[in-house]
ROFIKOL-373079 format. One record per residue: residue in three letters; y, x, z of N, C-alpha, C in turn. Coordinates in steps of 0.05 Angstrom, whole numbers, plus 5000, padded with zeros to 4 digits. Each point is the difference from the previous one (the first is absolute). Example, Ala and Ser with C-alpha at 12.3 -4.5 7.8 and 13.67 -1.06 7.14 Angstrom:
BEGIN
ALA488652645156502449825000502450185000 SER502149934986502450165001502249855014 
% end
This chain:
BEGIN
MET497650175000502449835000502550185000 ASN501849954980502350174999502249915020 LEU502250155001502149955020501349734996 LEU500449924975501249744995498349775010 GLU497450024995498149805010500049995030 THR500050245012500150025029502449875012 PHE502350054987502549885009499949694998 SER498849914978499849714996498249875021 VAL497850135007498249915021501549995027 ALA501650215005501550015025502049775003 LEU501449944978501949785000498649735004 SER497649974988498549755003499149975029 ALA499250225012499149985028502349935019 LEU502350124995502449945016500949714996 TRP499949914975500949734994498149795012 ALA497550075002498149815012500549965029 ASN501450185013500749985029503050035003 LYS501549824988502950044998501450015028 LEU499349825018501249995026499450255016 ARG497450074999499250245015501450254989 SER500250024974501450234988502950015008 ALA501349765000502949995006500450085029 LEU498449905019500350085028499450305004 THR498150104985499450295002502350174991 MET501449914979502350154989502549985017 LEU500149825019502549945014501150255014 GLY498350145015500950245014501150214980 LEU498650024978500950194979502749924988 ILE500349744995502549904989502350065019 ILE499749945025502150055020500650305002 GLY497950165001500550295001501450124977 VAL499249924976501350104975502849904998 GLY500549745006502749905000501850135019 SER499150065024501650145020500750284992 VAL498050154990500550274991502050014977 ILE499649824981501949984977502849955009 ALA500449805018502749935010501250245015 ILE498550145017501150225015500850234982 ILE498350064980500750224982502549924984 ALA500249754991502349914985502650035017 ILE499849935025502450025018500750305003 GLY498050175005500650285004501250134976 ARG498849964977501050134975502649874992 GLY500349745005502649874993502250115017 THR499550055026502050125017500850274990 GLN498150164992500650274990501849984975 LYS499349824982501649974975502849915007 ALA500349805018502649895007501850215012 VAL498950165019501650205013500850224981 ALA498150084982500650214980502249914982 ALA499949744991502249904983502649995014 GLU500149935026502549995014501150285005 LEU498250195005501050275004501250114975 ASP498749944977501250094975502749884995 ALA500349745007502649874996502150115020 LEU499050055025501950105020500950284995 ASN498250174991500750284995502050034977 GLY499249924976501850034977501250274998 GLY498550225007501150274999501550075025 VAL499449875023501550055025498250155019 PHE501250205014498550135022501850045024 GLN498850065023501450045025500050295007 LEU502350115006500350285008500950015029 MET498550145017500549995029500350285011 ALA501950035020500350255015498149985024 THR498350205002498049995022499250285008 PRO499750065025499050265008497050024994 GLY499150244992497250044996498650045027 TRP497549925001498550035025497350144996 SER499450185018497550154998497849835013 GLU497550094998497749855011500249975030 ASP501350205014500249985029502649865009 GLY501449874981502349845007502650155001 GLN500050254991502550165000501549974974 PRO502849975002501549984975499950254983 THR499649964974500050234982502550024983 ALA501749795002502550004984502049845016 ARG502550084998502149865015500949754984 LEU501049815015500949754988503050034991 ARG500549954975502750004990500449744984 MET501949845009500549744987501550044974 PHE499949794983501450014975503049945004 ARG501750124984502949955001500849914972 ASP502549904998501049914975500050214978 ASP500650265008500050214980497150064990 ASP498049945017497250044991499349814977 ILE501149765002499549804979501150104973 ALA502450115001501250114976498550244989 LEU499050185019498450234992497449924987 LEU498749805011497449904988500449894972 LYS502149854996500649894974500650224980 GLU501450215009500750224982497550164993 ALA498350055020497650174996497949854984 LEU499949745003497849844987501349784983 PRO500550054974501149794983498149774996 GLU497550035008498149784998500649785019 ILE501750055021500749805020502249824989 ASP499649745003502049814991501849915023 LEU498849915022501649915023498850105026 ILE501750045020499250075027501449825020 ASP498449875017501149815019499350095028 PRO501950105015499450095028499649765018 GLN498150035019499249785017501250045028 VAL501649815009501250005027499649725012 GLY500349995026499749745014501050025028 MET500049775013500949995028498749755013 SER499850005026499049775014502349805003 GLY499449744996502149815000499349755016 ARG501949905015499749745014501449794984 ILE498449824988501049804982500249735015 THR502349884999500449745014501349804981 PHE499449755005501349784986500649785019 GLY502549965006500849815021499050105027 ARG499349815017499150085027497049975003 GLU498749894980497249935004498150204988 VAL500850154979498250184986500850295006 GLU498050155009500450295004497550154989 TRP500550214985497750144987500750304999 TRP498050165009500350294997498350094976 ASP501150174983498650094977501150264990 TRP498750124981500950254987501749934976 ILE502450105000501949954978499950244981 ARG499449954975499850214981502650034984 GLY500750264996502350054983499250014971 ALA501649874983499349984971502350104983 GLY499250094976501950074979499949804978 ALA501650044980500149814977497350004985 ASP498550225001497550034985497549945017 THR500449955026497649965017498249784991 ALA501249774992498349774992498250074976 ALA501150154981498450074976497950205008 LEU500750195017498150215008497749885017 MET500649815017497949895018498849754989 ASN500649934976498949764987500649745016 ILE502549995011500849775016501049784981 GLN498949765003500849774984501649805017 LEU502249904989501649815015499449714992 SER499949825019499649724994502749855000 ALA502150125011502649885001502150215004 GLY502449964989502250195004499850244983 ARG501050235010500150244985499550245018 TRP499950244987499750255015502950115004 PHE500150235015502650125006501250124974 THR502749994999501450134978500750295007 GLU500750164980500850275005502450015019 GLU501949814997502450005017499349945029 GLU498149815004499249945028498650235013 ILE498450144984498650245010502150215008 ALA501950054982502050215005501749945025 ARG500749755003501849935023498449965026 GLY497449954997498449945024500749725011 ASP500249814982500749735008497849875018 ARG500949815017498149875017498849764985 VAL498250064982498549804985497050065003 MET498349794996497250035007498249864979 VAL497750124995497949874985497549995019 LEU498849775002497749985018497749844988 SER497750025012497649884988500049705005 ALA498549864983499849715002498849915026 SER498150165011498749935025502050015023 ARG501850194999502050035022502149784997 VAL500749924976501949784996498849755012 GLU497549944995498749765011499950015030 TYR499450245011499850025030502749975013 ILE502050134989502650005013501649754995 LEU500049914975501749774992498549744998 GLY497450014997498549754997499349954971 GLU498249814995499249934973502149844985 GLY500250054974501749854983503050065002 VAL500750215014502850085003500750204979 ASN502349964986501050204981501450225016 PRO498950245001501150215017502450144989 LEU500549984974502150164987502749935012 GLY501450205008502649975012500049975030 ILE497749955012499849975029500150285013 GLU501350025023500350255014498050025023 LEU498750235002498350065023501450235015 MET499650015026501150225016497950225002 VAL500850244994498250245002501350195019 ASN498850045023501150175021502949925007 GLY500549744998502749905008502049984977 TYR499250084976501949994977498949804979 PRO501949844988499149804980499350124973 PHE497749914989499150084974499549754983 GLN501150004976499749774983497550034983 ILE498449794998497550004984500849974971 ILE499250194983500649984971497549974983 GLY497750055011497549984985497649955017 VAL497949894988497449945013497850124985 ILE498350165013497750134988497749794997 ALA499049984975497849814995497550075015 PRO498549805010497550065013498150154981 ASN498650195010498150154984497249895007 THR498849864981497449885005497750164989 GLY500550254991497950164988498050105021 MET497750094990497950095018500850235017 LEU501550204988500850235015501949925023 SER501949824995501849915020498549865023 GLN498049844993498449865021498550215017 LEU498950204988498550205015501950165018 LEU502550064991501850165015501749835019 GLY499749734999501449845019502749894991 GLY500650004974502449884991501950204986 GLN502649955001501950164986500250285011 GLY501050194984500550275010502350005019 GLY502049834997502349985018501149725000 ASP501149925024501049725002503049995001 PHE501350225007503050005001501050254986 TYR501949964982501350224986503149975002 VAL501350225005503050015000500850254984 PRO502550034992500850244985499450255016 ARG498950204987499350255013502450135013 SER502350004987502350135011500949885026 TYR499449745004500749885026498450135022 ILE497450034996498350125020500750295006 THR500550154979500850285004502750025015 ARG501749814996502650015014499849935029 VAL498449795007499949925028498150165016 THR498050124987498050165015500650304999 GLY501750084982500650294997497950154986 GLN498049874987497950144986501250134975 ASN499550264998500850154976497750144987 SER497649935007497650114988497849795000 TYR498050064983497849804996497350145001 ASP498149865012497350125001498249914977 HIS501149834982498349864981501749934975 LEU499050084977501449924975498049854982 THR501049794987498449864980501050104973 VAL498250094983500850144975498649854976 ARG501649954980498949884975500150204978 VAL497850034985499750194979500749864973 ARG501250164982500849894974497449934984 ASP500349814982497849924983498950234984 GLY497450024998498850214985499150245016 TYR500650005026499250225018498049895020 ASP498250195009497949935019501150025028 PRO500249785016501150025027498350185018 VAL497450034995498350175016500950294997 GLU500650094976500950274995502850045012 VAL501849804995502750035009500250015031 LYS498349855014500250005029499150285011 ASP498150124987499250275009502250204994 LEU501349974977502350184994502249965020 ALA500649765008502149955019499550135027 VAL497549995009499350145025500450304997 ARG499250124978500350284996503050084999 VAL501649834987502950064998501250015028 MET499449805016501249995027499050235017 GLU497550074999498950225016501050274990 ARG500750024974501250254989502950025009 LEU501449785001502850005008500350065030 TYR498149915015500150035029497450105011 PRO499550274998497550125009499449945029 GLY497549965006499249945027500149715008 THR501049834982500149725006497649854988 GLY499649765009497749844991500849744986 TYR498849954977500549764985497449904988 GLU499749744996497749894987500849754984 ALA498449934980500649774983497549844995 TYR500349754997497749834994500849774982 ILE498049894986500249764985498049805011 TRP500649744999498249815012497250024989 THR499850074974497350024988498450245011 ASP501350185015498650215013497949895020 PHE500649765011498349885020498049814988 MET500049984973498249804987497150075004 GLY499450264999497250095003498949925027 GLU501650065021499149925027499849705003 PHE501949864988499949705002497549904986 ASN499450104976497649914985497550065016 GLN500050235014497650085015499649805023 VAL502249935014499749815022499149734990 ILE501249904978499349744989497150004991 SER499150234988497250024991498149995023 ILE500750135022498250005024499949725012 VAL502349875003500049735012498549814982 THR500550024973498649824982497050055001 GLY499250265001497150065001498749905025 VAL501450025023498849905026499749704999 MET502149864990499949714999497949914980 ALA499850144977498049934981497250055011 ALA499650215016497450055012499349785020 ILE501949915015499549785019499249754985 ALA501649944978499349774984497350044986 GLY499350254995497550064986497549945017 ILE500449955026497849935017498749744990 SER501749824988499049764988498150064978 LEU500550224985498150074979497350075011 VAL500050155023497450075012498649755009 VAL501549825013498849755009498949844976 GLY501550004979499149864976497550144988 GLY499950265002497750154990497549945016 VAL500349975026497749935017499049724993 GLY501949824995499349734992498550004974 ILE500950174981498650014974497250115003 MET499750215017497350115004498249785013 ASN501149855018498449795014499149794980 ILE501949914983499349794981498250104978 MET500250264993498150114981497250025011 MET499850065026497450015013498749724999 VAL501749805006499049724998499149944972 SER501550094980499449944973497450144992 VAL499650245009497550144994497649855012 THR500349915024497849855013499449744986 GLU502149854992499749754986498750044972 ARG500550234988499050044972497650195000 THR498550015022497850195001497949944978 ARG499349744996498049934980501150074972 GLU502649964996501250074974499850304994 ILE500550165022499750294997497250074993 GLY498049885015497250064994499249934972 LEU501049764990499349914973501250194979 ARG502550095004501250194981498550264999 LYS499250105024498550255000497349964987 ALA498749775003497449954989500150004970 ILE502249924988500249994970501350254989 GLY500450215017500850254989502750115009 ALA501449865017502650105009499650255018 ARG501650204995499850255015501749995026 ARG499550195017501550015025503050024995 ARG500750174980502950044995501349754989 ASP498349834986501149744989500749825023 ILE498249985020500649835024502350125016 LEU500050265003502250135015502749944986 MET500050044974502549954985500949715002 GLN498149814999500749725001501549935025 PHE499050095023501349935026502550175005 LEU500150244990502550165002502249874984 VAL499349924975502049874983500949745012 GLU498249855013500749755013502050055023 ALA499550205016501850075023502750104989 LEU499850164979502550114988501749784988 THR498749814986501449774988501349835022 LEU498649955021501149855022502550135011 CYS499950265004502350155011502450014981 LEU499450044974502250024981501449734996 ILE498449795000501249734998501849955025 GLY498950075024501649975024502550174999 GLY499850254991502350174997502149894981 GLY499049894977501849884981501549775011 ILE498649835015501349775013502150095020 GLY499350215016501950115019502550104987 ILE499750134977502450104986501849774991 VAL498749804989501549764990501549875023 LEU498649965023501249875023502250175012 ALA499850264999502150185010502550004983 ALA499649944974502350004982502149805008 GLY499249775010501949795007501950085023 PRO499050085024501750085021501750254993 VAL498950194985501550234992502449924982 THR499549834981502149914982502249855015 ILE499249825019502049855016501650195018 ALA498650195013501450195017502050174984 ALA499250084976501850164983502549854992 ARG499649744996502349834992502049965023 TYR498949945024501849935022501050255015 LEU498550225000500950245013501650184981 GLU500049934974501550154980499150295000 THR497450055001498950264998498050014978 PRO499650244987498150014978497150015007 LEU499049805015497249985006498549914975 SER497850134994498549934976497150095003 LEU498349874985497250084999499750214978 ASP500150255007499850214979497150064995 LEU499550154979497250064992498650165021 TYR501550175015498750165021498849825021 ALA501549805009498949825021497749844990 ILE500249904975497849844989497550164996 ALA500350254989497750174996498750085027 LEU501750055020499050075027498449765012 ALA501049764997498749775010497349954986 LEU500050024974497549964985498050225006 GLY501050245004498350235007498649955027 PHE501649915020498949945026497949784998 SER500749794984498149784997497450094989 ALA500150174979497650114988498450175019 ALA501550165016498650185019498649835021 VAL501349795010498849825020497449874988 GLY500249914975497649884987497750204998 LEU500650244992497950204997498850095027 ILE501850055019499150105026498349795015 PHE501049765001498749795016497849854983 GLY499950064974498049874984497550184996 VAL500250255008497850194995497549925016 TYR500349955026497649955016498549754991 PRO501449774996498449764990498850064972 ALA501450144983498950064973497550185002 VAL500150205017497750185004497649855012 LYS500649825019497949845012498749834979 ALA501649884983498849834979498450164980 ALA501050244993498650174980497350105011 ARG499850045026497550115012497949795006 MET500649754995498049795006497550034984 ASP497849955013497450004987499749744985 PRO499550004973499949754985497949805010 ILE497750105009497849835009500949855026 GLU501150165019501049885025502349814995 ALA501750074980502349834994499149734989 LEU497950004982499049754989498649835020 ARG499050125022498749855021502049875019 TYR502550094998502049915020500649714997 GLU500049865022500649715000502849955012 
% end
């Protein structure tokens, strides 16, 4: 009997016991569906974060002043902060650099009337900060060059802070908030960031922005520990960030500087997501083992019920390997059908989740191939013992079986 005939016999045997076959496949269906959904979530998260990092970077890197540290905790380089003339020197030394935005901030007590009081970190911004940090506004505008130069008391804040301080449905533009006792007029609102990266990091990068020159004036800051740098189109930000570090360390020997791009952390992030996805998939995969035990049990019952059939087939010339192949194919068919149903059932929740969470969850070929591979492995592993038992039956004893 060839493979096609064996497959046909297997389907006939399963169809003859439809309810029993369906109940047997249930554990496998649940296991495959769970594994598929978990893998889709894990890989979808990786894709979403990678896409957001690409959009966020846009050729942007962070340059930081930091002392070097030895393994025993001793400083290997002295800390020297950035100054305004360093910004000019960097632009002159590296024509690949388009913009440099120094980062400053201060602690602020924000009040509105007598009922609302909020302590937060107030960030100093320049005219280019919104473009560099990929900040989108839902209302109002960003700071003008004139407001930055004068250090005007104007403010841009996040939508979540507007709702908390002023309440829902209030137009905040033109309203004044008190910051450390001084009035600041709201001129813009930062749109909520609903992307996967923002959710993982807990929301916006900053909730309150005022002109940088205001902060430097009231705090006396004349140096910066952190610069945000944008590279001109056509240049590799990874190469430029390394050049910027070398330029600063050459200008000021014995000092320490380092630079990073968000994508530098993508490898570690992917590793963490892969581990979490693998652990969750392994837990869900327990259902596959349970389903496999159920399949072995039902195949043993099938062998017992068809003992006379096995004896008759052997009596008319069927070989051991023919019987072995028949029951192996039957177990394999049962598992592959269950796996296929699990994939189809997982497609619904994954599609719905992708639509409502606005993340690129999808059933890719990797997940489908993995699920079918597991299903086939379960069929082979748990179908071997019943198949071997059937193949080793003595035809005379089998024909005597009642």
